[in-house]
N, C-alpha and C positions, 0 to 999 in steps of 0.2 A: 672483319671489315676495317679498312685503314682508318676510317673516321674514329671508330671506337678506340682503336689502339693509340690514337693521338690525343683524343679528348676525354677518354674514359667512357663509362656507361656499359651496359650489357646488351649484346646483340641477341635478338630473338628472331627466328626465321632465317631466310636466305641471306647470309652475310656477304655474298659475292656480288650483290646488285651494284651496278655502276652508278655513282652519283656525281653529277657535274655541277649542280646548282641547288640552291635552296628556294622554296616557294611557299605560298600559303596553301592551306587545305583546299581552298576554293579553286585556285588556279594552277597548282603544281601538276606536272605531267611526267612523261617518261624522262628518266635520268635526274629527277628532282626529288628532294626530300622535304617534307613538311613537318610541322610540329603542332602538338596538341597541348595548349597551355592550360586548359581546364576541361573537365569532363562535360561541362554544359555545352560544349561545341561538338559533342559526339555525332550529331547529325551530319556535320560537315565532314567528319572523319569517315562516316559510312559512304559518302558520295565522292570522296577525293580520288583524283587520278594520279596521286603521287606514287613514286616508286618505292618509297619507304617513309617512315614516320618516326619522329622523336616524341616520346611520351613518358609519363610518370608510371610508377609501379601500379597505382590504383586503376590505371587505364590500359594496362598491358593486354587484357583479354578483349578489348573492344574492337580489335581488328586482327585479321590474319596476315596483313602486310608485313614485310620485313620491318623491324623496328629496333630502335635504340632506346633502352629503358634507363632513365636517369632520375636524379632527385629534383632537378629544376629544368624542365624542358625549355623555358624561355631563355634562361641563361645559356644553356647548351646551344640553342639556336644562335644566340649572339656570337658565341665563340666560333661556331662553325661558319657563320656568315663572314666573319673577319678572315678566316682561313681561305675561304673560297673566293673572296672578293677583296684582294689587297688594294690599297690606294694606288692610283696611277702615279708613276714616278716621273718627275721632271727631268729634262735632259741634264746630264752631268756638267759640272763646271759653271763658269760665269758667262752669261750671255753677253755678246759684244755690245748690246744696247743697254747694259746695266752699268751703274756707276758704283764702285766699291772703294772706300777710302780706308779700309782696315785690313790687316793681315788675317786671313781666314784659313781654316783647315782645307786641304785639297778636296775633301769629301763634300764641301759645301756646294749647294746648287743655288744659283741666283738667276732668276728669270728676266725676260726683257723688260726694260723701263723701270727696273727696281733700283733703289738707292740704299746703300749701307754706308753710314757715316763713319767718322774716325773713332778710334779707341773702342771699338766693339769687340766682344769676345764671344765666340761660338764654340759649342761642342762639335762632335763629329756628326756628319750626315744631316745637317740642318738644311731645310729647303725654304728659300725665300721666293715666293711666287711672283708672277708678273705684276708690275706696278706697285709693289710694296715699298714702304718708306720705313727704314730702320735708322733712327737718329743716333747721334753720338753717344758713346758710353753704354750702349745697350748690351746686356749679356743674355745669351740664349743657350739652353742646354741641348744635349745630344738628341738627335732624331725628332726634333720639333719641326713642324711644318706650318708656314704661313701661306695659305692657299693663294691669295691674290688680293691686291689693293688693301692690304693690311697696313696700318700705321702704328708704329711703336715709337713713342716719344722718348726723349733723351733720358738716359740713366735707368730705365726700367729693366726689370729682371724677369725673364721667362724661363721656366724649368725645362726639364727633359721630357720627351715623349708627349708634347702638347700639340694640339691642332687648333689653329686660329683661322676661322673661315673668312670669306670675302667681306670686306667692309668693316672688320673689327678695328676699333681704335683703343689703344692702350696708352694711358698716361696723359690724355688731354687735361687741361686745367679743370679743376673742380669749380663749382658755382660758388665763388667766394667774393663777397663785396661788402663794404661798409657804407652806410648811408649818411650823407651830409644833411644839415638842416634844410637846405634848399631842395632836397629830394634827389639830388644827383648821387650816383653810385661811384665809389672809389674801389678799384680792383685790388684784391689781396693776392699777391703772388703766391702761387701754389708750389712750394719748394720740396714737398715729399716725392716719393716715387710710387710705382706699382710693383709689387712683388708677387709673382705667380709661381706656384709650386709645380711639381711634376705631375704628369698624367691629367692635365687640365684640358678640357675642350670648350671652346667659346664659339657660339653660333654667329651667323652672318649679321652684320650691322649692330653688334653689341658694343657698348662702350664701357670702359672702366677708367674712372678719373683718378689722376694722381692725388696724393695726399696734400693737404694744406701745409701741415708741419710734419706730422708723422706719415708713415707709408700706408697706402691702401694694400691690403693683403688678401690674396685668393689662395687658399691652402691646397695641398695635394689632393688630386682626384675630383676636384669640383667640376660640375658640368653646367654650363650656362647656355640656354637656348638662344634663338635669334631675338634681336630687338630688346635685349635686357639692358637696363641702365644701372650701373653701380657707381654711386657718388663717392666723393673724396673721404678718405679715412675709414672706409668700411672694412671690416674683417669678416671673411667667410671661412668657416671651419671645414675640415677635411671631408670630402665625399658628399658635400651638400649639392643639391641640384635645383635649378630654377627654370621654369618653363617660360615661354615667350611673353614679352611685354611686361615682365616684372620690373618694378622700380624700387630701388633701395636707396633711401636718403642718407645724407652724410653721417659718418661716425656711428652707424649701426653696427652691432657685433652679432653676427649670425653664427650659431654653434655648428658642431659637426653633425653630418648625416641629416641635415635639415632639408625638407622638400617643400618647395613653394610653387603653387599652381599658377597658371597663366593669368596675367593682368593683376596679380596681387600687388599691393603696395606696402612698404615697410617704412615707417617714419624714422626720422633721424634720432641718433643718440639712444637707441633702444638695444636691449639684449634679448636674444632669442635662444632658448635652451637647446642643448643637443637633442636630436631625434624628434624635433617638433615637425608637424605637418601643417602647412598653411594652405587652405583650399583656394581654388581659383577665385579671383576678383575680391579677395578679402583685404580689408584695410587694417593693418596692424598699427594701432596708435599708442599702445603701451607695451612695456616689456613683457615677455612670456618667460616665466621662471620654471614652469612645470611642463615637461614634455606631454604632447597630446595632439589631437587634431583640432584646429581652430578655423572657424568659418564665420563670415559676416555677410556674405553675398546673399541677395534675395533672388530666388529662382524666377525665371521668366513666367509670365502668365498672359492671358488675353488682355487686350487694352482696356476693355470695359471693366474687367475685374480689377485691374491695377488702379483705374481712376476711382473706383468705389473704395478700394483700400486706402488710397491717398487722401480721400475725403475724411476717412476715419482718423488718419494720422494727425490731421490738423486739429482734431478735437481731443487728443489724448491728454493734454495738460488740464483742460477743463474737466474731463472725466476723472482724472486722478484727484483733482481738488474736491469734487463731489464725493468721491469714494472716501477721502480722508474725513470729510464732514460727517458722512454716514457712520463711519467707524467711531468717531467721537461721540455722536448721539447714542449709539448702541452701548458704548462704554458707560455713558452717564445713566442710561436706563438700567443697565445691569447693576450699577452701584446702588441705585435706589431700591431695587428689588432685594 
C-alpha cells in the first residue's frame, strides 16, 4: 500500500484497497481509512464501514479489514491526515489590493487588504493572508503562514513552518503601568519583542504580548489553542501545549513539554518544571519544581449539593480551631496518665 510505503507501518490484508480520505470509525465509508486509538473502542471497530483501519499490534486480530499496524495509531492518523489534506494555497504573488513596503522574495504570497511595513525580512514561501498587518522590522521564516487578519507588531520575529490563525495578535503592549498617589496610571513603554521559534502553531484570537524590557519567548514546537493570553516577558519551552482560554501572567517561565488544560491560569513570575501537566481550570499560584500532574479545579455537582458543601466551607476555620483544642486536651490527658 502506498500509504505504508510513505509513512511506515505493516500492512495486513488487502494492500491494494484505494484510500481517498480518512474518517472516524463511526462515520468512515468506502474509500476511507479509520483508526483505532484504544481497544476500548472495539465495538466501534466491529460496526465500522471503513475500507481499512490503522491500529496497534495488540488490536491487529480484532478485525479482518485491511489494516496498517503501527506503534501509535493516533500519531499515524495525524501524519496521514496531513498528507491527504494539505492546506489550501493562496494565490501566488502580491494582491493588487495589498500594500507592501519591503523587498520580499518572489515566492511570498500577500492577500488582499494586507499590509507589510518597511524593513521586513521574509524567508521563502511565506503566506500573508487577507487583512493581515505586518509592521516594520518584522522577520518571518520560510513556509510560515498567517491565515488572515493577523497582526504582527514591529520588530517581532516569527520562525519557519509556523501557522498563525485568524485574529492572532503578536507583540501588542503588555499590561504595564505604574500608579500615582492620585490613583492614576502611568503607562510603561513595552520595549521588548516577541520571539517565536520554528514549527509553532497559534490558534484563532490568541494574543502574545511583547516584553516590557526583555523579550517574550515562544520556543520551537509550541502549540497554543484559541483564545490563549500570553503576557509580557513570558518564556514557554519547546513543545509545550496550552488549550483554549489559558492565561499566563507576566514573567512566568514555562518549561519544555508542559501541557496546560483549558481555562487554567498561571500567575506571574513563576517557574513551571519541564514535563508538568496542569489540569483544566487549575490556578497555579506558586512555582512547580517537580514534574507531575497538578489539579485544583472542583468538579461540577448538583446545585443543592454545592450549596451544602459551601455551607461547610464557611465553618472550616471554626472546625479547625475546635480540632486544635481537642488535640491539646487529649495531649494534656495523656501526660497526666
